[in-house]
Each structure stands twice: as structure tokens, then as C-alpha cells.
PyMOL CGO cylinders between C-alpha atoms (Angstrom):
from pymol import cmd
from pymol.cgo import CYLINDER

trace = [
    CYLINDER, 0.01, -0.06, 0.00, 2.83, 2.33, 0.90, 0.3, 1, 1, 1, 1, 1, 1,
    CYLINDER, 2.83, 2.33, 0.90, 5.21, 1.30, -1.73, 0.3, 1, 1, 1, 1, 1, 1,
    CYLINDER, 5.21, 1.30, -1.73, 3.63, 3.52, -4.38, 0.3, 1, 1, 1, 1, 1, 1,
    CYLINDER, 3.63, 3.52, -4.38, 4.83, 6.72, -2.13, 0.3, 1, 1, 1, 1, 1, 1,
    CYLINDER, 4.83, 6.72, -2.13, 8.17, 5.32, -0.90, 0.3, 1, 1, 1, 1, 1, 1,
    CYLINDER, 8.17, 5.32, -0.90, 9.65, 4.39, -4.11, 0.3, 1, 1, 1, 1, 1, 1,
    CYLINDER, 9.65, 4.39, -4.11, 9.85, 7.62, -5.61, 0.3, 1, 1, 1, 1, 1, 1,
    CYLINDER, 9.85, 7.62, -5.61, 11.82, 8.85, -2.31, 0.3, 1, 1, 1, 1, 1, 1,
    CYLINDER, 11.82, 8.85, -2.31, 14.06, 5.95, -2.24, 0.3, 1, 1, 1, 1, 1, 1,
    CYLINDER, 14.06, 5.95, -2.24, 14.63, 4.90, -5.70, 0.3, 1, 1, 1, 1, 1, 1,
    CYLINDER, 14.63, 4.90, -5.70, 16.79, 8.15, -6.88, 0.3, 1, 1, 1, 1, 1, 1,
    CYLINDER, 16.79, 8.15, -6.88, 19.52, 7.55, -4.08, 0.3, 1, 1, 1, 1, 1, 1,
    CYLINDER, 19.52, 7.55, -4.08, 19.57, 3.81, -4.53, 0.3, 1, 1, 1, 1, 1, 1,
    CYLINDER, 19.57, 3.81, -4.53, 20.26, 4.44, -8.28, 0.3, 1, 1, 1, 1, 1, 1,
    CYLINDER, 20.26, 4.44, -8.28, 22.89, 6.75, -7.53, 0.3, 1, 1, 1, 1, 1, 1,
    CYLINDER, 22.89, 6.75, -7.53, 24.70, 4.24, -5.09, 0.3, 1, 1, 1, 1, 1, 1,
    CYLINDER, 24.70, 4.24, -5.09, 23.85, 1.67, -7.98, 0.3, 1, 1, 1, 1, 1, 1,
    CYLINDER, 23.85, 1.67, -7.98, 25.49, 3.58, -10.59, 0.3, 1, 1, 1, 1, 1, 1,
    CYLINDER, 25.49, 3.58, -10.59, 28.64, 4.03, -8.33, 0.3, 1, 1, 1, 1, 1, 1,
    CYLINDER, 28.64, 4.03, -8.33, 28.87, 0.22, -7.59, 0.3, 1, 1, 1, 1, 1, 1,
    CYLINDER, 28.87, 0.22, -7.59, 28.27, -0.65, -10.99, 0.3, 1, 1, 1, 1, 1, 1,
    CYLINDER, 28.27, -0.65, -10.99, 31.88, 0.23, -11.67, 0.3, 1, 1, 1, 1, 1, 1,
    CYLINDER, 31.88, 0.23, -11.67, 32.99, -2.11, -9.30, 0.3, 1, 1, 1, 1, 1, 1,
    CYLINDER, 32.99, -2.11, -9.30, 33.93, -5.81, -9.57, 0.3, 1, 1, 1, 1, 1, 1,
    CYLINDER, 33.93, -5.81, -9.57, 30.44, -6.56, -8.28, 0.3, 1, 1, 1, 1, 1, 1,
    CYLINDER, 30.44, -6.56, -8.28, 27.93, -8.13, -10.30, 0.3, 1, 1, 1, 1, 1, 1,
    CYLINDER, 27.93, -8.13, -10.30, 24.32, -8.20, -9.55, 0.3, 1, 1, 1, 1, 1, 1,
    CYLINDER, 24.32, -8.20, -9.55, 24.03, -11.90, -8.27, 0.3, 1, 1, 1, 1, 1, 1,
    CYLINDER, 24.03, -11.90, -8.27, 27.01, -11.21, -5.82, 0.3, 1, 1, 1, 1, 1, 1,
    CYLINDER, 27.01, -11.21, -5.82, 25.14, -8.23, -4.53, 0.3, 1, 1, 1, 1, 1, 1,
    CYLINDER, 25.14, -8.23, -4.53, 22.00, -10.53, -3.92, 0.3, 1, 1, 1, 1, 1, 1,
    CYLINDER, 22.00, -10.53, -3.92, 24.10, -13.16, -2.06, 0.3, 1, 1, 1, 1, 1, 1,
    CYLINDER, 24.10, -13.16, -2.06, 25.74, -10.37, 0.22, 0.3, 1, 1, 1, 1, 1, 1,
    CYLINDER, 25.74, -10.37, 0.22, 22.47, -9.09, 0.96, 0.3, 1, 1, 1, 1, 1, 1,
    CYLINDER, 22.47, -9.09, 0.96, 21.10, -12.54, 2.08, 0.3, 1, 1, 1, 1, 1, 1,
    CYLINDER, 21.10, -12.54, 2.08, 24.04, -13.34, 4.12, 0.3, 1, 1, 1, 1, 1, 1,
    CYLINDER, 24.04, -13.34, 4.12, 23.64, -10.05, 6.01, 0.3, 1, 1, 1, 1, 1, 1,
    CYLINDER, 23.64, -10.05, 6.01, 19.90, -11.28, 6.24, 0.3, 1, 1, 1, 1, 1, 1,
    CYLINDER, 19.90, -11.28, 6.24, 21.02, -14.39, 7.84, 0.3, 1, 1, 1, 1, 1, 1,
    CYLINDER, 21.02, -14.39, 7.84, 23.11, -12.20, 10.37, 0.3, 1, 1, 1, 1, 1, 1,
    CYLINDER, 23.11, -12.20, 10.37, 20.01, -10.43, 11.31, 0.3, 1, 1, 1, 1, 1, 1,
    CYLINDER, 20.01, -10.43, 11.31, 17.99, -13.66, 11.68, 0.3, 1, 1, 1, 1, 1, 1,
    CYLINDER, 17.99, -13.66, 11.68, 20.79, -15.02, 13.93, 0.3, 1, 1, 1, 1, 1, 1,
    CYLINDER, 20.79, -15.02, 13.93, 21.13, -11.88, 16.06, 0.3, 1, 1, 1, 1, 1, 1,
    CYLINDER, 21.13, -11.88, 16.06, 17.16, -11.67, 16.39, 0.3, 1, 1, 1, 1, 1, 1,
    CYLINDER, 17.16, -11.67, 16.39, 17.47, -15.33, 17.62, 0.3, 1, 1, 1, 1, 1, 1,
    CYLINDER, 17.47, -15.33, 17.62, 19.95, -14.33, 20.19, 0.3, 1, 1, 1, 1, 1, 1,
    CYLINDER, 19.95, -14.33, 20.19, 18.03, -11.66, 21.54, 0.3, 1, 1, 1, 1, 1, 1,
    CYLINDER, 18.03, -11.66, 21.54, 20.20, -8.59, 20.20, 0.3, 1, 1, 1, 1, 1, 1,
    CYLINDER, 20.20, -8.59, 20.20, 17.37, -6.81, 18.82, 0.3, 1, 1, 1, 1, 1, 1,
    CYLINDER, 17.37, -6.81, 18.82, 18.75, -3.40, 17.79, 0.3, 1, 1, 1, 1, 1, 1,
    CYLINDER, 18.75, -3.40, 17.79, 21.83, -5.28, 16.21, 0.3, 1, 1, 1, 1, 1, 1,
    CYLINDER, 21.83, -5.28, 16.21, 19.19, -7.34, 14.12, 0.3, 1, 1, 1, 1, 1, 1,
    CYLINDER, 19.19, -7.34, 14.12, 17.29, -4.15, 13.39, 0.3, 1, 1, 1, 1, 1, 1,
    CYLINDER, 17.29, -4.15, 13.39, 20.55, -2.62, 11.79, 0.3, 1, 1, 1, 1, 1, 1,
    CYLINDER, 20.55, -2.62, 11.79, 21.20, -5.80, 9.93, 0.3, 1, 1, 1, 1, 1, 1,
    CYLINDER, 21.20, -5.80, 9.93, 17.75, -6.37, 8.37, 0.3, 1, 1, 1, 1, 1, 1,
    CYLINDER, 17.75, -6.37, 8.37, 17.46, -2.54, 7.34, 0.3, 1, 1, 1, 1, 1, 1,
    CYLINDER, 17.46, -2.54, 7.34, 20.95, -2.90, 5.87, 0.3, 1, 1, 1, 1, 1, 1,
    CYLINDER, 20.95, -2.90, 5.87, 19.57, -6.30, 3.92, 0.3, 1, 1, 1, 1, 1, 1,
    CYLINDER, 19.57, -6.30, 3.92, 16.52, -4.35, 2.80, 0.3, 1, 1, 1, 1, 1, 1,
    CYLINDER, 16.52, -4.35, 2.80, 18.93, -1.44, 1.36, 0.3, 1, 1, 1, 1, 1, 1,
    CYLINDER, 18.93, -1.44, 1.36, 21.18, -3.95, -0.40, 0.3, 1, 1, 1, 1, 1, 1,
    CYLINDER, 21.18, -3.95, -0.40, 17.99, -5.96, -1.89, 0.3, 1, 1, 1, 1, 1, 1,
    CYLINDER, 17.99, -5.96, -1.89, 17.18, -2.43, -3.53, 0.3, 1, 1, 1, 1, 1, 1,
    CYLINDER, 17.18, -2.43, -3.53, 20.80, -2.17, -5.16, 0.3, 1, 1, 1, 1, 1, 1,
    CYLINDER, 20.80, -2.17, -5.16, 20.98, -5.32, -7.17, 0.3, 1, 1, 1, 1, 1, 1,
    CYLINDER, 20.98, -5.32, -7.17, 18.25, -4.36, -9.64, 0.3, 1, 1, 1, 1, 1, 1,
    CYLINDER, 18.25, -4.36, -9.64, 19.90, -1.05, -10.41, 0.3, 1, 1, 1, 1, 1, 1,
    CYLINDER, 19.90, -1.05, -10.41, 23.22, -2.41, -10.71, 0.3, 1, 1, 1, 1, 1, 1,
    CYLINDER, 23.22, -2.41, -10.71, 21.93, -5.03, -13.08, 0.3, 1, 1, 1, 1, 1, 1,
    CYLINDER, 21.93, -5.03, -13.08, 20.76, -2.43, -15.21, 0.3, 1, 1, 1, 1, 1, 1,
    CYLINDER, 20.76, -2.43, -15.21, 23.55, -0.05, -15.26, 0.3, 1, 1, 1, 1, 1, 1,
    CYLINDER, 23.55, -0.05, -15.26, 25.92, -3.15, -16.17, 0.3, 1, 1, 1, 1, 1, 1,
    CYLINDER, 25.92, -3.15, -16.17, 23.35, -4.43, -18.54, 0.3, 1, 1, 1, 1, 1, 1,
    CYLINDER, 23.35, -4.43, -18.54, 23.49, -7.62, -17.06, 0.3, 1, 1, 1, 1, 1, 1,
    CYLINDER, 23.49, -7.62, -17.06, 19.68, -8.36, -16.01, 0.3, 1, 1, 1, 1, 1, 1,
    CYLINDER, 19.68, -8.36, -16.01, 18.83, -12.02, -16.22, 0.3, 1, 1, 1, 1, 1, 1,
    CYLINDER, 18.83, -12.02, -16.22, 15.86, -14.40, -15.50, 0.3, 1, 1, 1, 1, 1, 1,
    CYLINDER, 15.86, -14.40, -15.50, 17.83, -15.95, -12.87, 0.3, 1, 1, 1, 1, 1, 1,
    CYLINDER, 17.83, -15.95, -12.87, 18.93, -12.86, -11.07, 0.3, 1, 1, 1, 1, 1, 1,
    CYLINDER, 18.93, -12.86, -11.07, 15.47, -12.12, -10.69, 0.3, 1, 1, 1, 1, 1, 1,
    CYLINDER, 15.47, -12.12, -10.69, 14.61, -15.76, -9.59, 0.3, 1, 1, 1, 1, 1, 1,
    CYLINDER, 14.61, -15.76, -9.59, 17.46, -15.46, -7.04, 0.3, 1, 1, 1, 1, 1, 1,
    CYLINDER, 17.46, -15.46, -7.04, 16.47, -12.15, -5.76, 0.3, 1, 1, 1, 1, 1, 1,
    CYLINDER, 16.47, -12.15, -5.76, 13.04, -13.23, -4.93, 0.3, 1, 1, 1, 1, 1, 1,
    CYLINDER, 13.04, -13.23, -4.93, 13.92, -16.70, -3.51, 0.3, 1, 1, 1, 1, 1, 1,
    CYLINDER, 13.92, -16.70, -3.51, 16.42, -15.17, -1.21, 0.3, 1, 1, 1, 1, 1, 1,
    CYLINDER, 16.42, -15.17, -1.21, 14.03, -12.37, -0.15, 0.3, 1, 1, 1, 1, 1, 1,
    CYLINDER, 14.03, -12.37, -0.15, 11.23, -14.72, 0.83, 0.3, 1, 1, 1, 1, 1, 1,
    CYLINDER, 11.23, -14.72, 0.83, 13.92, -16.98, 2.73, 0.3, 1, 1, 1, 1, 1, 1,
    CYLINDER, 13.92, -16.98, 2.73, 14.66, -13.75, 4.89, 0.3, 1, 1, 1, 1, 1, 1,
    CYLINDER, 14.66, -13.75, 4.89, 10.96, -12.57, 5.14, 0.3, 1, 1, 1, 1, 1, 1,
    CYLINDER, 10.96, -12.57, 5.14, 10.11, -15.96, 6.70, 0.3, 1, 1, 1, 1, 1, 1,
    CYLINDER, 10.11, -15.96, 6.70, 13.27, -16.65, 8.74, 0.3, 1, 1, 1, 1, 1, 1,
    CYLINDER, 13.27, -16.65, 8.74, 13.43, -13.05, 10.61, 0.3, 1, 1, 1, 1, 1, 1,
    CYLINDER, 13.43, -13.05, 10.61, 10.21, -13.42, 12.55, 0.3, 1, 1, 1, 1, 1, 1,
    CYLINDER, 10.21, -13.42, 12.55, 10.79, -17.00, 12.90, 0.3, 1, 1, 1, 1, 1, 1,
    CYLINDER, 10.79, -17.00, 12.90, 14.01, -16.65, 14.59, 0.3, 1, 1, 1, 1, 1, 1,
    CYLINDER, 14.01, -16.65, 14.59, 12.59, -14.03, 16.58, 0.3, 1, 1, 1, 1, 1, 1,
    CYLINDER, 12.59, -14.03, 16.58, 10.05, -16.06, 17.90, 0.3, 1, 1, 1, 1, 1, 1,
    CYLINDER, 10.05, -16.06, 17.90, 12.27, -19.09, 18.55, 0.3, 1, 1, 1, 1, 1, 1,
    CYLINDER, 12.27, -19.09, 18.55, 14.47, -16.71, 20.37, 0.3, 1, 1, 1, 1, 1, 1,
    CYLINDER, 14.47, -16.71, 20.37, 11.81, -15.61, 22.77, 0.3, 1, 1, 1, 1, 1, 1,
    CYLINDER, 11.81, -15.61, 22.77, 10.81, -19.39, 23.09, 0.3, 1, 1, 1, 1, 1, 1,
    CYLINDER, 10.81, -19.39, 23.09, 7.37, -19.00, 25.02, 0.3, 1, 1, 1, 1, 1, 1,
    CYLINDER, 7.37, -19.00, 25.02, 4.50, -20.94, 23.41, 0.3, 1, 1, 1, 1, 1, 1,
    CYLINDER, 4.50, -20.94, 23.41, 2.74, -17.40, 22.72, 0.3, 1, 1, 1, 1, 1, 1,
    CYLINDER, 2.74, -17.40, 22.72, 5.41, -16.28, 20.63, 0.3, 1, 1, 1, 1, 1, 1,
    CYLINDER, 5.41, -16.28, 20.63, 5.94, -19.62, 18.70, 0.3, 1, 1, 1, 1, 1, 1,
    CYLINDER, 5.94, -19.62, 18.70, 2.36, -19.53, 17.89, 0.3, 1, 1, 1, 1, 1, 1,
    CYLINDER, 2.36, -19.53, 17.89, 2.59, -15.91, 16.63, 0.3, 1, 1, 1, 1, 1, 1,
    CYLINDER, 2.59, -15.91, 16.63, 5.48, -17.10, 14.62, 0.3, 1, 1, 1, 1, 1, 1,
    CYLINDER, 5.48, -17.10, 14.62, 3.86, -19.87, 12.87, 0.3, 1, 1, 1, 1, 1, 1,
    CYLINDER, 3.86, -19.87, 12.87, 0.66, -17.54, 12.32, 0.3, 1, 1, 1, 1, 1, 1,
    CYLINDER, 0.66, -17.54, 12.32, 3.09, -15.09, 10.39, 0.3, 1, 1, 1, 1, 1, 1,
    CYLINDER, 3.09, -15.09, 10.39, 4.60, -17.99, 8.47, 0.3, 1, 1, 1, 1, 1, 1,
    CYLINDER, 4.60, -17.99, 8.47, 1.02, -18.92, 7.55, 0.3, 1, 1, 1, 1, 1, 1,
    CYLINDER, 1.02, -18.92, 7.55, 0.01, -15.31, 6.58, 0.3, 1, 1, 1, 1, 1, 1,
    CYLINDER, 0.01, -15.31, 6.58, 3.35, -15.16, 4.47, 0.3, 1, 1, 1, 1, 1, 1,
    CYLINDER, 3.35, -15.16, 4.47, 2.66, -18.05, 2.58, 0.3, 1, 1, 1, 1, 1, 1,
    CYLINDER, 2.66, -18.05, 2.58, -0.55, -16.44, 1.53, 0.3, 1, 1, 1, 1, 1, 1,
    CYLINDER, -0.55, -16.44, 1.53, 1.11, -13.19, 0.42, 0.3, 1, 1, 1, 1, 1, 1,
    CYLINDER, 1.11, -13.19, 0.42, 4.04, -14.85, -1.26, 0.3, 1, 1, 1, 1, 1, 1,
    CYLINDER, 4.04, -14.85, -1.26, 1.92, -17.71, -3.28, 0.3, 1, 1, 1, 1, 1, 1,
    CYLINDER, 1.92, -17.71, -3.28, -0.74, -15.05, -4.12, 0.3, 1, 1, 1, 1, 1, 1,
    CYLINDER, -0.74, -15.05, -4.12, 1.89, -12.66, -5.29, 0.3, 1, 1, 1, 1, 1, 1,
    CYLINDER, 1.89, -12.66, -5.29, 3.98, -15.27, -7.41, 0.3, 1, 1, 1, 1, 1, 1,
    CYLINDER, 3.98, -15.27, -7.41, 0.96, -17.14, -8.96, 0.3, 1, 1, 1, 1, 1, 1,
    CYLINDER, 0.96, -17.14, -8.96, -0.42, -13.92, -9.99, 0.3, 1, 1, 1, 1, 1, 1,
    CYLINDER, -0.42, -13.92, -9.99, 3.14, -12.95, -11.41, 0.3, 1, 1, 1, 1, 1, 1,
    CYLINDER, 3.14, -12.95, -11.41, 3.02, -16.18, -13.50, 0.3, 1, 1, 1, 1, 1, 1,
    CYLINDER, 3.02, -16.18, -13.50, -0.41, -15.79, -15.05, 0.3, 1, 1, 1, 1, 1, 1,
    CYLINDER, -0.41, -15.79, -15.05, 0.44, -12.19, -15.95, 0.3, 1, 1, 1, 1, 1, 1,
    CYLINDER, 0.44, -12.19, -15.95, 3.73, -13.47, -17.57, 0.3, 1, 1, 1, 1, 1, 1,
    CYLINDER, 3.73, -13.47, -17.57, 1.53, -16.17, -19.40, 0.3, 1, 1, 1, 1, 1, 1,
    CYLINDER, 1.53, -16.17, -19.40, -0.62, -13.65, -20.68, 0.3, 1, 1, 1, 1, 1, 1,
    CYLINDER, -0.62, -13.65, -20.68, 1.80, -11.09, -21.71, 0.3, 1, 1, 1, 1, 1, 1,
    CYLINDER, 1.80, -11.09, -21.71, 0.50, -8.65, -18.90, 0.3, 1, 1, 1, 1, 1, 1,
    CYLINDER, 0.50, -8.65, -18.90, 3.25, -6.19, -17.75, 0.3, 1, 1, 1, 1, 1, 1,
    CYLINDER, 3.25, -6.19, -17.75, 3.72, -2.97, -15.29, 0.3, 1, 1, 1, 1, 1, 1,
    CYLINDER, 3.72, -2.97, -15.29, 6.48, -0.71, -14.69, 0.3, 1, 1, 1, 1, 1, 1,
    CYLINDER, 6.48, -0.71, -14.69, 4.49, 1.04, -11.63, 0.3, 1, 1, 1, 1, 1, 1,
    CYLINDER, 4.49, 1.04, -11.63, 7.36, -0.10, -9.52, 0.3, 1, 1, 1, 1, 1, 1,
    CYLINDER, 7.36, -0.10, -9.52, 10.09, 0.12, -11.99, 0.3, 1, 1, 1, 1, 1, 1,
    CYLINDER, 10.09, 0.12, -11.99, 11.31, -2.55, -14.52, 0.3, 1, 1, 1, 1, 1, 1,
    CYLINDER, 11.31, -2.55, -14.52, 11.06, -5.89, -12.56, 0.3, 1, 1, 1, 1, 1, 1,
    CYLINDER, 11.06, -5.89, -12.56, 11.78, -9.49, -13.77, 0.3, 1, 1, 1, 1, 1, 1,
    CYLINDER, 11.78, -9.49, -13.77, 8.26, -10.36, -11.92, 0.3, 1, 1, 1, 1, 1, 1,
    CYLINDER, 8.26, -10.36, -11.92, 5.03, -8.59, -12.08, 0.3, 1, 1, 1, 1, 1, 1,
    CYLINDER, 5.03, -8.59, -12.08, 4.51, -6.64, -9.00, 0.3, 1, 1, 1, 1, 1, 1,
    CYLINDER, 4.51, -6.64, -9.00, 0.72, -6.80, -7.85, 0.3, 1, 1, 1, 1, 1, 1,
    CYLINDER, 0.72, -6.80, -7.85, -0.48, -4.27, -5.49, 0.3, 1, 1, 1, 1, 1, 1,
    CYLINDER, -0.48, -4.27, -5.49, -1.82, -5.08, -1.81, 0.3, 1, 1, 1, 1, 1, 1,
    CYLINDER, -1.82, -5.08, -1.81, -2.52, -3.83, 1.41, 0.3, 1, 1, 1, 1, 1, 1,
    CYLINDER, -2.52, -3.83, 1.41, 0.79, -5.26, 2.92, 0.3, 1, 1, 1, 1, 1, 1,
    CYLINDER, 0.79, -5.26, 2.92, 3.76, -4.88, 0.44, 0.3, 1, 1, 1, 1, 1, 1,
    CYLINDER, 3.76, -4.88, 0.44, 7.42, -4.48, 1.04, 0.3, 1, 1, 1, 1, 1, 1,
    CYLINDER, 7.42, -4.48, 1.04, 7.35, -1.22, 3.01, 0.3, 1, 1, 1, 1, 1, 1,
    CYLINDER, 7.35, -1.22, 3.01, 4.77, -2.34, 5.51, 0.3, 1, 1, 1, 1, 1, 1,
    CYLINDER, 4.77, -2.34, 5.51, 7.04, -5.36, 6.05, 0.3, 1, 1, 1, 1, 1, 1,
    CYLINDER, 7.04, -5.36, 6.05, 9.92, -3.39, 6.76, 0.3, 1, 1, 1, 1, 1, 1,
    CYLINDER, 9.92, -3.39, 6.76, 7.77, -1.40, 9.37, 0.3, 1, 1, 1, 1, 1, 1,
    CYLINDER, 7.77, -1.40, 9.37, 6.65, -4.82, 10.60, 0.3, 1, 1, 1, 1, 1, 1,
    CYLINDER, 6.65, -4.82, 10.60, 10.30, -5.88, 11.24, 0.3, 1, 1, 1, 1, 1, 1,
    CYLINDER, 10.30, -5.88, 11.24, 11.02, -2.36, 12.67, 0.3, 1, 1, 1, 1, 1, 1,
    CYLINDER, 11.02, -2.36, 12.67, 8.20, -2.72, 15.42, 0.3, 1, 1, 1, 1, 1, 1,
    CYLINDER, 8.20, -2.72, 15.42, 9.25, -6.03, 16.63, 0.3, 1, 1, 1, 1, 1, 1,
    CYLINDER, 9.25, -6.03, 16.63, 12.79, -5.04, 16.92, 0.3, 1, 1, 1, 1, 1, 1,
    CYLINDER, 12.79, -5.04, 16.92, 11.92, -1.91, 18.87, 0.3, 1, 1, 1, 1, 1, 1,
    CYLINDER, 11.92, -1.91, 18.87, 8.92, -3.35, 21.02, 0.3, 1, 1, 1, 1, 1, 1,
    CYLINDER, 8.92, -3.35, 21.02, 10.08, -7.11, 21.51, 0.3, 1, 1, 1, 1, 1, 1,
    CYLINDER, 10.08, -7.11, 21.51, 7.64, -7.27, 24.52, 0.3, 1, 1, 1, 1, 1, 1,
    CYLINDER, 7.64, -7.27, 24.52, 4.63, -6.75, 21.90, 0.3, 1, 1, 1, 1, 1, 1,
    CYLINDER, 4.63, -6.75, 21.90, 5.97, -9.26, 19.48, 0.3, 1, 1, 1, 1, 1, 1,
    CYLINDER, 5.97, -9.26, 19.48, 2.73, -11.58, 19.70, 0.3, 1, 1, 1, 1, 1, 1,
    CYLINDER, 2.73, -11.58, 19.70, 0.42, -8.69, 19.52, 0.3, 1, 1, 1, 1, 1, 1,
    CYLINDER, 0.42, -8.69, 19.52, 2.15, -7.15, 16.41, 0.3, 1, 1, 1, 1, 1, 1,
    CYLINDER, 2.15, -7.15, 16.41, 2.30, -10.34, 14.77, 0.3, 1, 1, 1, 1, 1, 1,
    CYLINDER, 2.30, -10.34, 14.77, -1.24, -11.24, 15.03, 0.3, 1, 1, 1, 1, 1, 1,
    CYLINDER, -1.24, -11.24, 15.03, -2.33, -7.69, 13.79, 0.3, 1, 1, 1, 1, 1, 1,
    CYLINDER, -2.33, -7.69, 13.79, 0.18, -7.68, 10.95, 0.3, 1, 1, 1, 1, 1, 1,
    CYLINDER, 0.18, -7.68, 10.95, -0.52, -11.43, 9.92, 0.3, 1, 1, 1, 1, 1, 1,
    CYLINDER, -0.52, -11.43, 9.92, -4.10, -10.80, 9.86, 0.3, 1, 1, 1, 1, 1, 1,
    CYLINDER, -4.10, -10.80, 9.86, -3.57, -7.75, 7.39, 0.3, 1, 1, 1, 1, 1, 1,
    CYLINDER, -3.57, -7.75, 7.39, -1.39, -10.03, 5.41, 0.3, 1, 1, 1, 1, 1, 1,
    CYLINDER, -1.39, -10.03, 5.41, -4.33, -12.42, 5.09, 0.3, 1, 1, 1, 1, 1, 1,
    CYLINDER, -4.33, -12.42, 5.09, -6.55, -9.70, 3.92, 0.3, 1, 1, 1, 1, 1, 1,
    CYLINDER, -6.55, -9.70, 3.92, -4.03, -8.75, 1.24, 0.3, 1, 1, 1, 1, 1, 1,
    CYLINDER, -4.03, -8.75, 1.24, -4.23, -12.33, 0.24, 0.3, 1, 1, 1, 1, 1, 1,
    CYLINDER, -4.23, -12.33, 0.24, -7.82, -12.24, -0.17, 0.3, 1, 1, 1, 1, 1, 1,
    CYLINDER, -7.82, -12.24, -0.17, -7.63, -8.92, -1.99, 0.3, 1, 1, 1, 1, 1, 1,
    CYLINDER, -7.63, -8.92, -1.99, -5.07, -10.43, -4.44, 0.3, 1, 1, 1, 1, 1, 1,
    CYLINDER, -5.07, -10.43, -4.44, -7.46, -13.65, -5.03, 0.3, 1, 1, 1, 1, 1, 1,
    CYLINDER, -7.46, -13.65, -5.03, -10.35, -11.28, -5.87, 0.3, 1, 1, 1, 1, 1, 1,
    CYLINDER, -10.35, -11.28, -5.87, -8.17, -9.24, -8.26, 0.3, 1, 1, 1, 1, 1, 1,
    CYLINDER, -8.17, -9.24, -8.26, -6.81, -12.36, -9.81, 0.3, 1, 1, 1, 1, 1, 1,
    CYLINDER, -6.81, -12.36, -9.81, -10.62, -13.77, -10.25, 0.3, 1, 1, 1, 1, 1, 1,
    CYLINDER, -10.62, -13.77, -10.25, -11.64, -10.42, -11.92, 0.3, 1, 1, 1, 1, 1, 1,
    CYLINDER, -11.64, -10.42, -11.92, -8.39, -10.58, -14.14, 0.3, 1, 1, 1, 1, 1, 1,
    CYLINDER, -8.39, -10.58, -14.14, -8.31, -14.08, -15.20, 0.3, 1, 1, 1, 1, 1, 1,
    CYLINDER, -8.31, -14.08, -15.20, -11.80, -15.59, -14.95, 0.3, 1, 1, 1, 1, 1, 1,
]
cmd.load_cgo(trace, "trace")
């Protein structure tokens, strides 16, 4: 929901940084993998209860995630595998971070909240990717969020909202359970919204 407002603000500085990095030996896939490793560090520190450190690393992960695409375009090295790798590693971090958070807290309530978040993320993730597959099959494309490998369908809960969720659980870990159930419920609404949109588009 907020991505459409945030992208015009963050894309110009990201593009400038990507233009500088495009002159280095780094290629887009290596940037994606570096971002994933940093995301793993965020997961580990969240599990260990170092929440402020985890916040720094998860934000760094999200920033690097915004660089691989612009670097690929600057180097003229865009590839289907690059887009595939990016989305797969993104989803692993999206799921791993709150799961490690819940496991680190260790209470039954936290673990239940973590499972609920995974359930809701499966809904948003599959509804997003399945919609993208059908759009590719029908030749439907959009560049609302810039030129992407996958069709990015809109929804109530998108990338910006997910980052806000990560920030909130790091800043207010005592409210982890409540934040998870609120955010997860909104994710399920997003899944319902996308199913309805797919029905209207592909029926």
C-alpha cells in the first residue's frame, strides 16, 4: 500500500549508489548473495535477543535488496536467474527473521505468533507469485515499481509495510505476539484482495 509513495523517495538515492557500485567488480548476483548473508546475520542476532543489532542488519539487508536490480540495469546484466535468485532469497529472509525472533523468545505464545506469521506470509507470497506467473503467461506487464523481472501486484501489505513490521518487533519485542497477529491478519486480507483481483483479471 505504501510502496507507491515510498519508491519515488528511495529510488533516486539507490540508483545513484548503484551507479557507483556498477563500476566495481561486483555483479548483481553477488550483491544479492551479500544481502542474503547479511539477512542471515539479522536472523541469528534476532534469535540471540540482540534486537537493535538485528534491526541494523535487517535494514541493511533491505537496502542492499534495492541495489541489485539497479546495478544489473547499469551493467546491462539483467537476467531471469538474477530475478529468480533475488525473490527466493528475499522470501527466505522474510520468513526466517520473524521465525528466529519467535524461537529466540521461546514462549508458546511467541512460537504460535511466529507460526501464524509464516502462514500469512505463505498466503501473500503465493498469491503474489501465482499472479505474476499468470501475468507472464498472458503477456501482462507493468513498470509501476520500475522494470522488474516479476509482475509486482499491489496489496494492502507490501514491502514497505513488511519493513515497518520488522522495525516494530525489534523496537518493541515485548509486544511481539500482538504485532504478529495484527500484521499477519492484514497479510491475510492482502491475500484475499489478490485472490479477488486474480478472479476479476483471469476469470
